[in-house]
TISEPA-409876 format. One record per residue (C-alpha): residue number from 1; residue in one letter; z, x, y. Coordinates in pm, 1 decimal. Layout:
BEGIN
   n res        w        u        v
 NUM   a        Z        X        Y
...
END
This chain:
BEGIN
   n res        w        u        v
   1   x   9613.8   9097.2  12756.4
   2   x   9338.9   8846.0  12658.0
   3   x   9051.5   8988.3  12463.5
   4   x   8690.1   8854.7  12441.1
   5   x   8437.8   9063.5  12261.3
   6   x   8149.3   8868.9  12423.5
   7   x   8309.2   8917.2  12768.7
   8   x   8317.8   9294.5  12709.6
   9   x   7958.2   9294.6  12602.4
  10   x   7828.5   9104.9  12899.3
  11   x   7534.2   8869.3  12910.1
  12   x   7281.4   9121.1  12770.7
  13   x   7409.5   9098.8  12407.4
  14   x   7149.7   9278.6  12190.9
  15   x   7130.9   9279.1  11812.5
  16   x   6941.1   9610.5  11796.8
  17   x   7243.5   9752.1  11613.4
  18   x   7133.9   9556.6  11303.2
  19   x   6785.3   9718.7  11322.6
  20   x   6902.7  10076.8  11330.9
  21   x   6883.9  10284.0  11010.6
  22   x   7205.5  10325.4  10819.9
  23   x   7387.0  10657.3  10885.5
  24   x   7343.7  10813.5  10541.0
  25   x   7498.0  11139.4  10413.0
  26   x   7248.2  11415.6  10396.2
  27   x   7072.8  11419.8  10063.4
  28   x   7262.0  11122.2   9935.1
  29   x   7069.1  10795.9   9959.3
  30   x   7357.5  10580.7   9858.7
  31   x   7642.0  10728.3  10060.0
  32   x   7713.0  10633.6  10416.9
  33   x   7831.7  10896.6  10677.4
  34   x   7934.4  10694.7  10977.4
  35   x   7998.8  10892.8  11295.8
  36   x   8357.9  10964.4  11388.0
  37   x   8510.4  10784.4  11681.9
  38   x   8807.8  10932.8  11847.1
  39   x   9080.5  10761.8  12050.7
  40   x   9074.1  10825.6  12414.8
  41   x   9397.6  10997.2  12528.6
  42   x   9552.2  10671.7  12672.3
  43   x   9434.0  10477.5  12358.8
  44   x   9599.2  10741.9  12137.6
  45   x   9930.4  10715.2  12333.2
  46   x   9909.4  10334.5  12297.4
  47   x   9845.3  10377.5  11914.3
  48   x  10138.0  10624.2  11871.3
  49   x  10374.3  10384.9  12057.9
  50   x  10248.2  10085.1  11843.8
  51   x  10306.7  10296.3  11526.1
  52   x  10656.4  10390.2  11628.0
  53   x  10753.2  10031.2  11710.0
  54   x  10624.5   9906.3  11374.6
  55   x  10798.8  10180.4  11174.2
  56   x  11129.0  10105.9  11344.9
  57   x  11102.9   9747.1  11221.7
  58   x  11030.8   9826.2  10858.4
  59   x  11378.4   9928.5  10745.3
  60   x  11567.8   9742.1  10468.6
  61   x  11719.9   9502.3  10721.3
  62   x  11437.7   9500.1  10963.9
  63   x  11231.7   9201.3  11065.3
  64   x  10926.0   9346.5  10881.0
  65   x  11103.9   9428.0  10553.1
  66   x  10944.0   9138.5  10358.6
  67   x  10595.5   9253.6  10467.5
  68   x  10658.8   9629.9  10453.0
  69   x  10334.4   9694.6  10258.1
  70   x  10120.6   9549.9  10537.6
  71   x  10338.5   9689.3  10818.2
  72   x  10311.8  10044.8  10676.4
  73   x   9933.9  10020.6  10720.0
  74   x   9918.4   9815.5  11039.3
  75   x   9850.0  10106.1  11271.7
  76   x   9543.9  10211.6  11073.5
  77   x   9429.7   9850.0  11071.5
  78   x   9479.6   9824.4  11451.3
  79   x   9268.9  10140.9  11500.5
  80   x   8984.6  10009.3  11281.6
  81   x   8996.9   9673.1  11450.7
  82   x   8977.7   9852.3  11792.5
  83   x   8673.1  10048.5  11679.2
  84   x   8468.7   9732.7  11623.7
  85   x   8406.3   9648.5  11983.5
  86   x   8379.5  10017.1  12059.3
  87   x   8078.4  10027.5  11816.3
  88   x   7928.6   9694.5  11941.0
  89   x   7953.0   9782.7  12299.6
  90   x   7818.8  10143.2  12268.1
  91   x   7662.8  10224.6  11925.3
  92   x   7623.8  10592.4  12028.9
  93   x   7969.7  10620.0  12180.0
  94   x   8227.6  10864.6  12046.3
  95   x   8562.6  10704.0  12181.4
  96   x   8784.1  10408.1  12146.2
  97   x   8918.7  10301.3  12486.6
  98   x   9268.5  10185.0  12570.1
  99   x   9134.8   9838.1  12633.9
 100   x   8985.0   9822.4  12285.6
 101   x   9304.7   9965.5  12138.9
 102   x   9513.2   9702.6  12315.2
 103   x   9280.9   9442.0  12164.2
 104   x   9310.8   9602.5  11825.4
 105   x   9698.9   9615.0  11831.7
 106   x   9707.2   9252.4  11954.1
 107   x   9496.5   9138.6  11673.7
 108   x   9681.9   9336.2  11417.3
 109   x  10016.5   9192.9  11555.4
 110   x   9877.7   8840.6  11504.3
 111   x   9792.9   8927.5  11149.0
 112   x  10135.9   9072.1  11092.3
 113   x  10297.7   8770.2  11234.1
 114   x  10104.6   8552.7  10995.3
 115   x  10197.8   8760.0  10696.4
 116   x  10560.0   8637.8  10637.1
 117   x  10453.2   8277.5  10673.7
 118   x  10179.7   8327.5  10415.3
 119   x  10409.7   8531.1  10196.0
 120   x  10672.6   8259.6  10207.5
 121   x  10406.7   7993.0  10130.5
 122   x  10297.5   8176.8   9821.0
 123   x  10639.8   8189.3   9663.3
 124   x  10724.6   7936.5   9392.6
 125   x  11056.5   7752.0   9442.8
 126   x  11332.9   7772.5   9183.9
 127   x  11318.2   7389.9   9114.8
 128   x  10941.2   7413.9   9048.3
 129   x  10986.4   7706.0   8801.2
 130   x  11243.9   7504.0   8615.1
 131   x  11012.6   7197.6   8611.6
 132   x  10723.9   7409.7   8485.8
 133   x  10939.8   7549.2   8211.9
 134   x  11056.5   7197.5   8113.7
 135   x  10697.6   7070.8   8107.6
 136   x  10581.4   7360.2   7889.6
 137   x  10860.0   7276.9   7652.8
 138   x  10782.0   6905.9   7647.1
 139   x  10410.3   6979.7   7572.1
 140   x  10494.3   7148.7   7242.6
 141   x  10521.6   6859.7   7002.0
 142   x  10625.7   7042.7   6694.5
 143   x  10919.3   7211.6   6867.2
 144   x  11023.7   6881.8   7016.7
 145   x  11015.0   6710.0   6678.6
 146   x  11225.0   6975.5   6522.0
 147   x  11480.1   6965.0   6800.9
 148   x  11488.8   6572.0   6777.9
 149   x  11543.5   6595.6   6399.7
 150   x  11811.6   6854.1   6441.3
 151   x  11990.7   6635.3   6702.9
 152   x  11969.7   6332.2   6485.1
 153   x  12106.9   6521.3   6184.9
 154   x  12392.2   6661.2   6388.4
 155   x  12511.8   6314.8   6494.1
 156   x  12545.1   6177.3   6136.4
END
């Protein structure tokens, strides 16, 4: 399913959301109290199915084992992502629709698909670690001089 936030909003995109007062907690000027958005029944079923699918893949030999930390939180991320177009399309609404949930799970899956690639890219190879250790050793002149002297003495 393709998702386009601007397509969902239609041509009469308004930015009055930005002009609304912040939803503050009563008597607490520095604490937000945003309204709760519930999942529509079909959106909830979709979310539960998504959660179950992800959980089955996080076992020790599962395809998501290397990114288990993200995968364990993916359902919550998907719901939060789905809530964004819900707020933008109807600031006073109370529900996240199944279409919005589908968009949220699609985007969350994209992030999850990128996670292993990013994780692998962040790993330092064994050869590079050895080279870094060698460079650190070579940059210690006193140590190198002592080692050289010891080697020369051992040969004679």
